[in-house]
C-alpha positions as CSV (number, residue, x, y, z in Angstrom):
1,M,55.7,62.5,-116.5
2,I,55.7,58.8,-115.9
3,S,52.5,56.9,-115.7
4,L,52.2,54.0,-113.2
5,T,49.6,51.7,-111.9
6,I,50.1,51.2,-108.2
7,N,47.6,49.2,-106.0
8,G,45.0,49.5,-108.8
9,K,45.2,53.2,-109.1
10,Q,46.8,55.3,-111.9
11,Y,49.5,57.8,-110.9
12,Q,51.4,60.4,-112.9
13,V,54.8,61.1,-111.3
14,D,57.3,63.8,-112.3
15,V,60.6,62.1,-111.7
16,T,63.7,61.2,-113.7
17,P,63.5,57.8,-115.5
18,D,66.4,56.5,-113.4
19,T,64.8,57.2,-110.1
20,P,64.5,54.0,-108.0
21,L,61.0,52.7,-107.7
22,L,61.4,52.8,-103.9
23,W,61.7,56.6,-103.9
24,V,58.9,57.1,-106.3
25,L,56.6,55.0,-104.1
26,R,57.7,56.7,-100.8
27,D,58.4,60.3,-101.9
28,A,56.3,60.9,-105.1
29,V,53.3,58.8,-104.2
30,G,53.4,58.8,-100.4
31,L,53.2,55.1,-99.9
32,T,55.7,54.6,-97.0
33,G,55.0,51.0,-96.1
34,T,57.8,50.0,-98.5
35,K,61.0,50.5,-96.5
36,F,64.6,51.5,-97.4
37,G,67.0,49.0,-95.9
38,C,70.3,48.6,-97.6
39,G,69.9,50.2,-101.0
40,L,71.7,47.2,-102.6
41,Q,68.8,44.9,-103.2
42,Q,70.1,42.5,-100.6
43,C,67.9,42.9,-97.4
44,G,64.4,42.7,-98.8
45,A,62.9,45.6,-96.8
46,C,61.9,47.3,-100.1
47,T,60.1,44.2,-101.7
48,V,57.0,45.0,-103.8
49,H,55.2,43.1,-106.5
50,V,55.6,44.0,-110.2
51,D,53.0,42.0,-112.1
52,G,52.9,39.6,-109.1
53,N,56.6,39.0,-108.9
54,A,58.5,40.0,-105.8
55,V,61.1,42.6,-106.7
56,R,63.5,44.9,-104.8
57,A,62.2,48.4,-105.4
58,C,65.5,50.1,-104.3
59,G,67.3,48.8,-107.4
60,M,64.6,49.1,-110.0
61,A,64.5,52.2,-112.1
62,V,61.0,53.5,-112.4
63,S,61.4,53.6,-116.2
64,S,61.8,49.8,-116.3
65,V,58.3,49.3,-114.8
66,G,56.6,50.3,-118.0
67,T,52.9,49.3,-118.0
68,R,53.3,46.5,-115.4
69,K,51.2,46.7,-112.3
70,I,52.8,47.5,-108.9
71,T,51.5,46.2,-105.6
72,T,52.8,47.5,-102.3
73,I,52.1,46.4,-98.8
74,E,49.3,49.0,-98.7
75,G,47.7,47.3,-101.7
76,L,47.8,43.8,-100.4
77,S,44.6,44.4,-98.4
78,A,42.7,47.7,-97.8
79,T,41.6,46.4,-94.4
80,S,44.9,44.6,-93.4
81,T,43.0,41.3,-93.4
82,H,45.1,39.5,-96.0
83,P,45.7,35.9,-94.7
84,L,49.4,36.7,-94.3
85,Q,48.7,39.8,-92.3
86,T,46.4,38.0,-90.0
87,A,48.8,35.0,-89.7
88,W,51.6,37.5,-88.9
89,I,49.6,38.8,-86.0
90,A,48.5,35.3,-84.8
91,E,52.1,34.0,-84.8
92,Q,53.4,37.3,-83.2
93,V,56.0,37.6,-86.0
94,P,57.1,41.2,-85.7
95,Q,59.5,42.5,-83.1
96,C,61.0,45.8,-84.4
97,G,58.8,45.4,-87.5
98,Y,61.1,47.2,-90.0
99,C,61.5,44.3,-92.4
100,Q,58.0,43.0,-92.1
101,S,56.4,44.6,-95.2
102,G,59.1,43.2,-97.3
103,Q,58.8,39.8,-95.7
104,I,55.0,39.8,-96.2
105,M,55.3,40.8,-99.8
106,S,57.8,38.0,-100.5
107,A,55.6,35.5,-98.8
108,A,52.5,36.7,-100.8
109,A,54.4,36.2,-104.1
110,L,55.3,32.7,-102.9
111,L,51.7,31.8,-101.9
112,A,50.4,33.1,-105.2
113,R,52.8,30.7,-107.0
114,K,52.6,27.8,-104.6
115,P,49.6,27.8,-102.3
116,K,50.8,25.0,-100.1
117,P,54.6,25.5,-99.8
118,T,57.0,23.2,-98.0
119,D,59.6,24.4,-95.6
120,A,62.1,24.2,-98.4
121,D,59.9,26.3,-100.6
122,I,59.5,28.9,-97.9
123,D,63.2,29.0,-97.2
124,T,64.1,29.5,-100.9
125,A,61.4,32.2,-101.4
126,M,62.4,34.1,-98.3
127,N,66.1,33.9,-98.8
128,G,67.5,37.4,-99.0
129,N,64.8,38.8,-96.7
130,I,66.8,39.7,-93.6
131,C,65.2,40.0,-90.2
132,R,67.7,41.5,-87.7
133,C,65.4,40.3,-84.9
134,G,65.7,36.7,-86.1
135,T,62.0,35.8,-86.3
136,Y,62.6,33.3,-89.1
137,Q,60.8,30.4,-87.4
138,R,57.7,32.6,-86.7
139,I,57.8,33.8,-90.3
140,R,57.8,30.2,-91.5
141,R,54.9,29.3,-89.2
142,A,52.9,32.4,-90.3
143,I,53.3,31.4,-94.0
144,H,52.1,27.9,-93.3
145,R,49.2,29.3,-91.3
146,A,48.3,31.7,-94.2
147,A,48.5,28.8,-96.6
148,G,45.8,27.0,-94.5
149,I,43.4,30.0,-94.5
């Protein structure tokens, strides 16, 4: 059994140590907001926070988490009222929506580090989060809006 702290709750999961964190979150714990995209840590759909840092859950073995705290999109706000979530709605960011939890989690890590980011800061932090619908300008506006809340 592996012990994890996810969204402030303790979980005991019976998985092999090399199981990717993504599959532990989705299959063992039932938190399906974190998405599988490419499986190669390149698209960003599986982004979660580990001790506040944005990481790609598809390429992180659960054994490498240790005692660090994991936050998923479900843990960002119990009522979906995190400033980024409300800004995402106000700016009408999502189209298909598949990449959005990863986009929001990357943006949340950025705002935690840099509360008033520049366009360059946003572009750097969001690099590697792919949106097939091409909503990058709306994503940038939403991050600026959330920074102002």
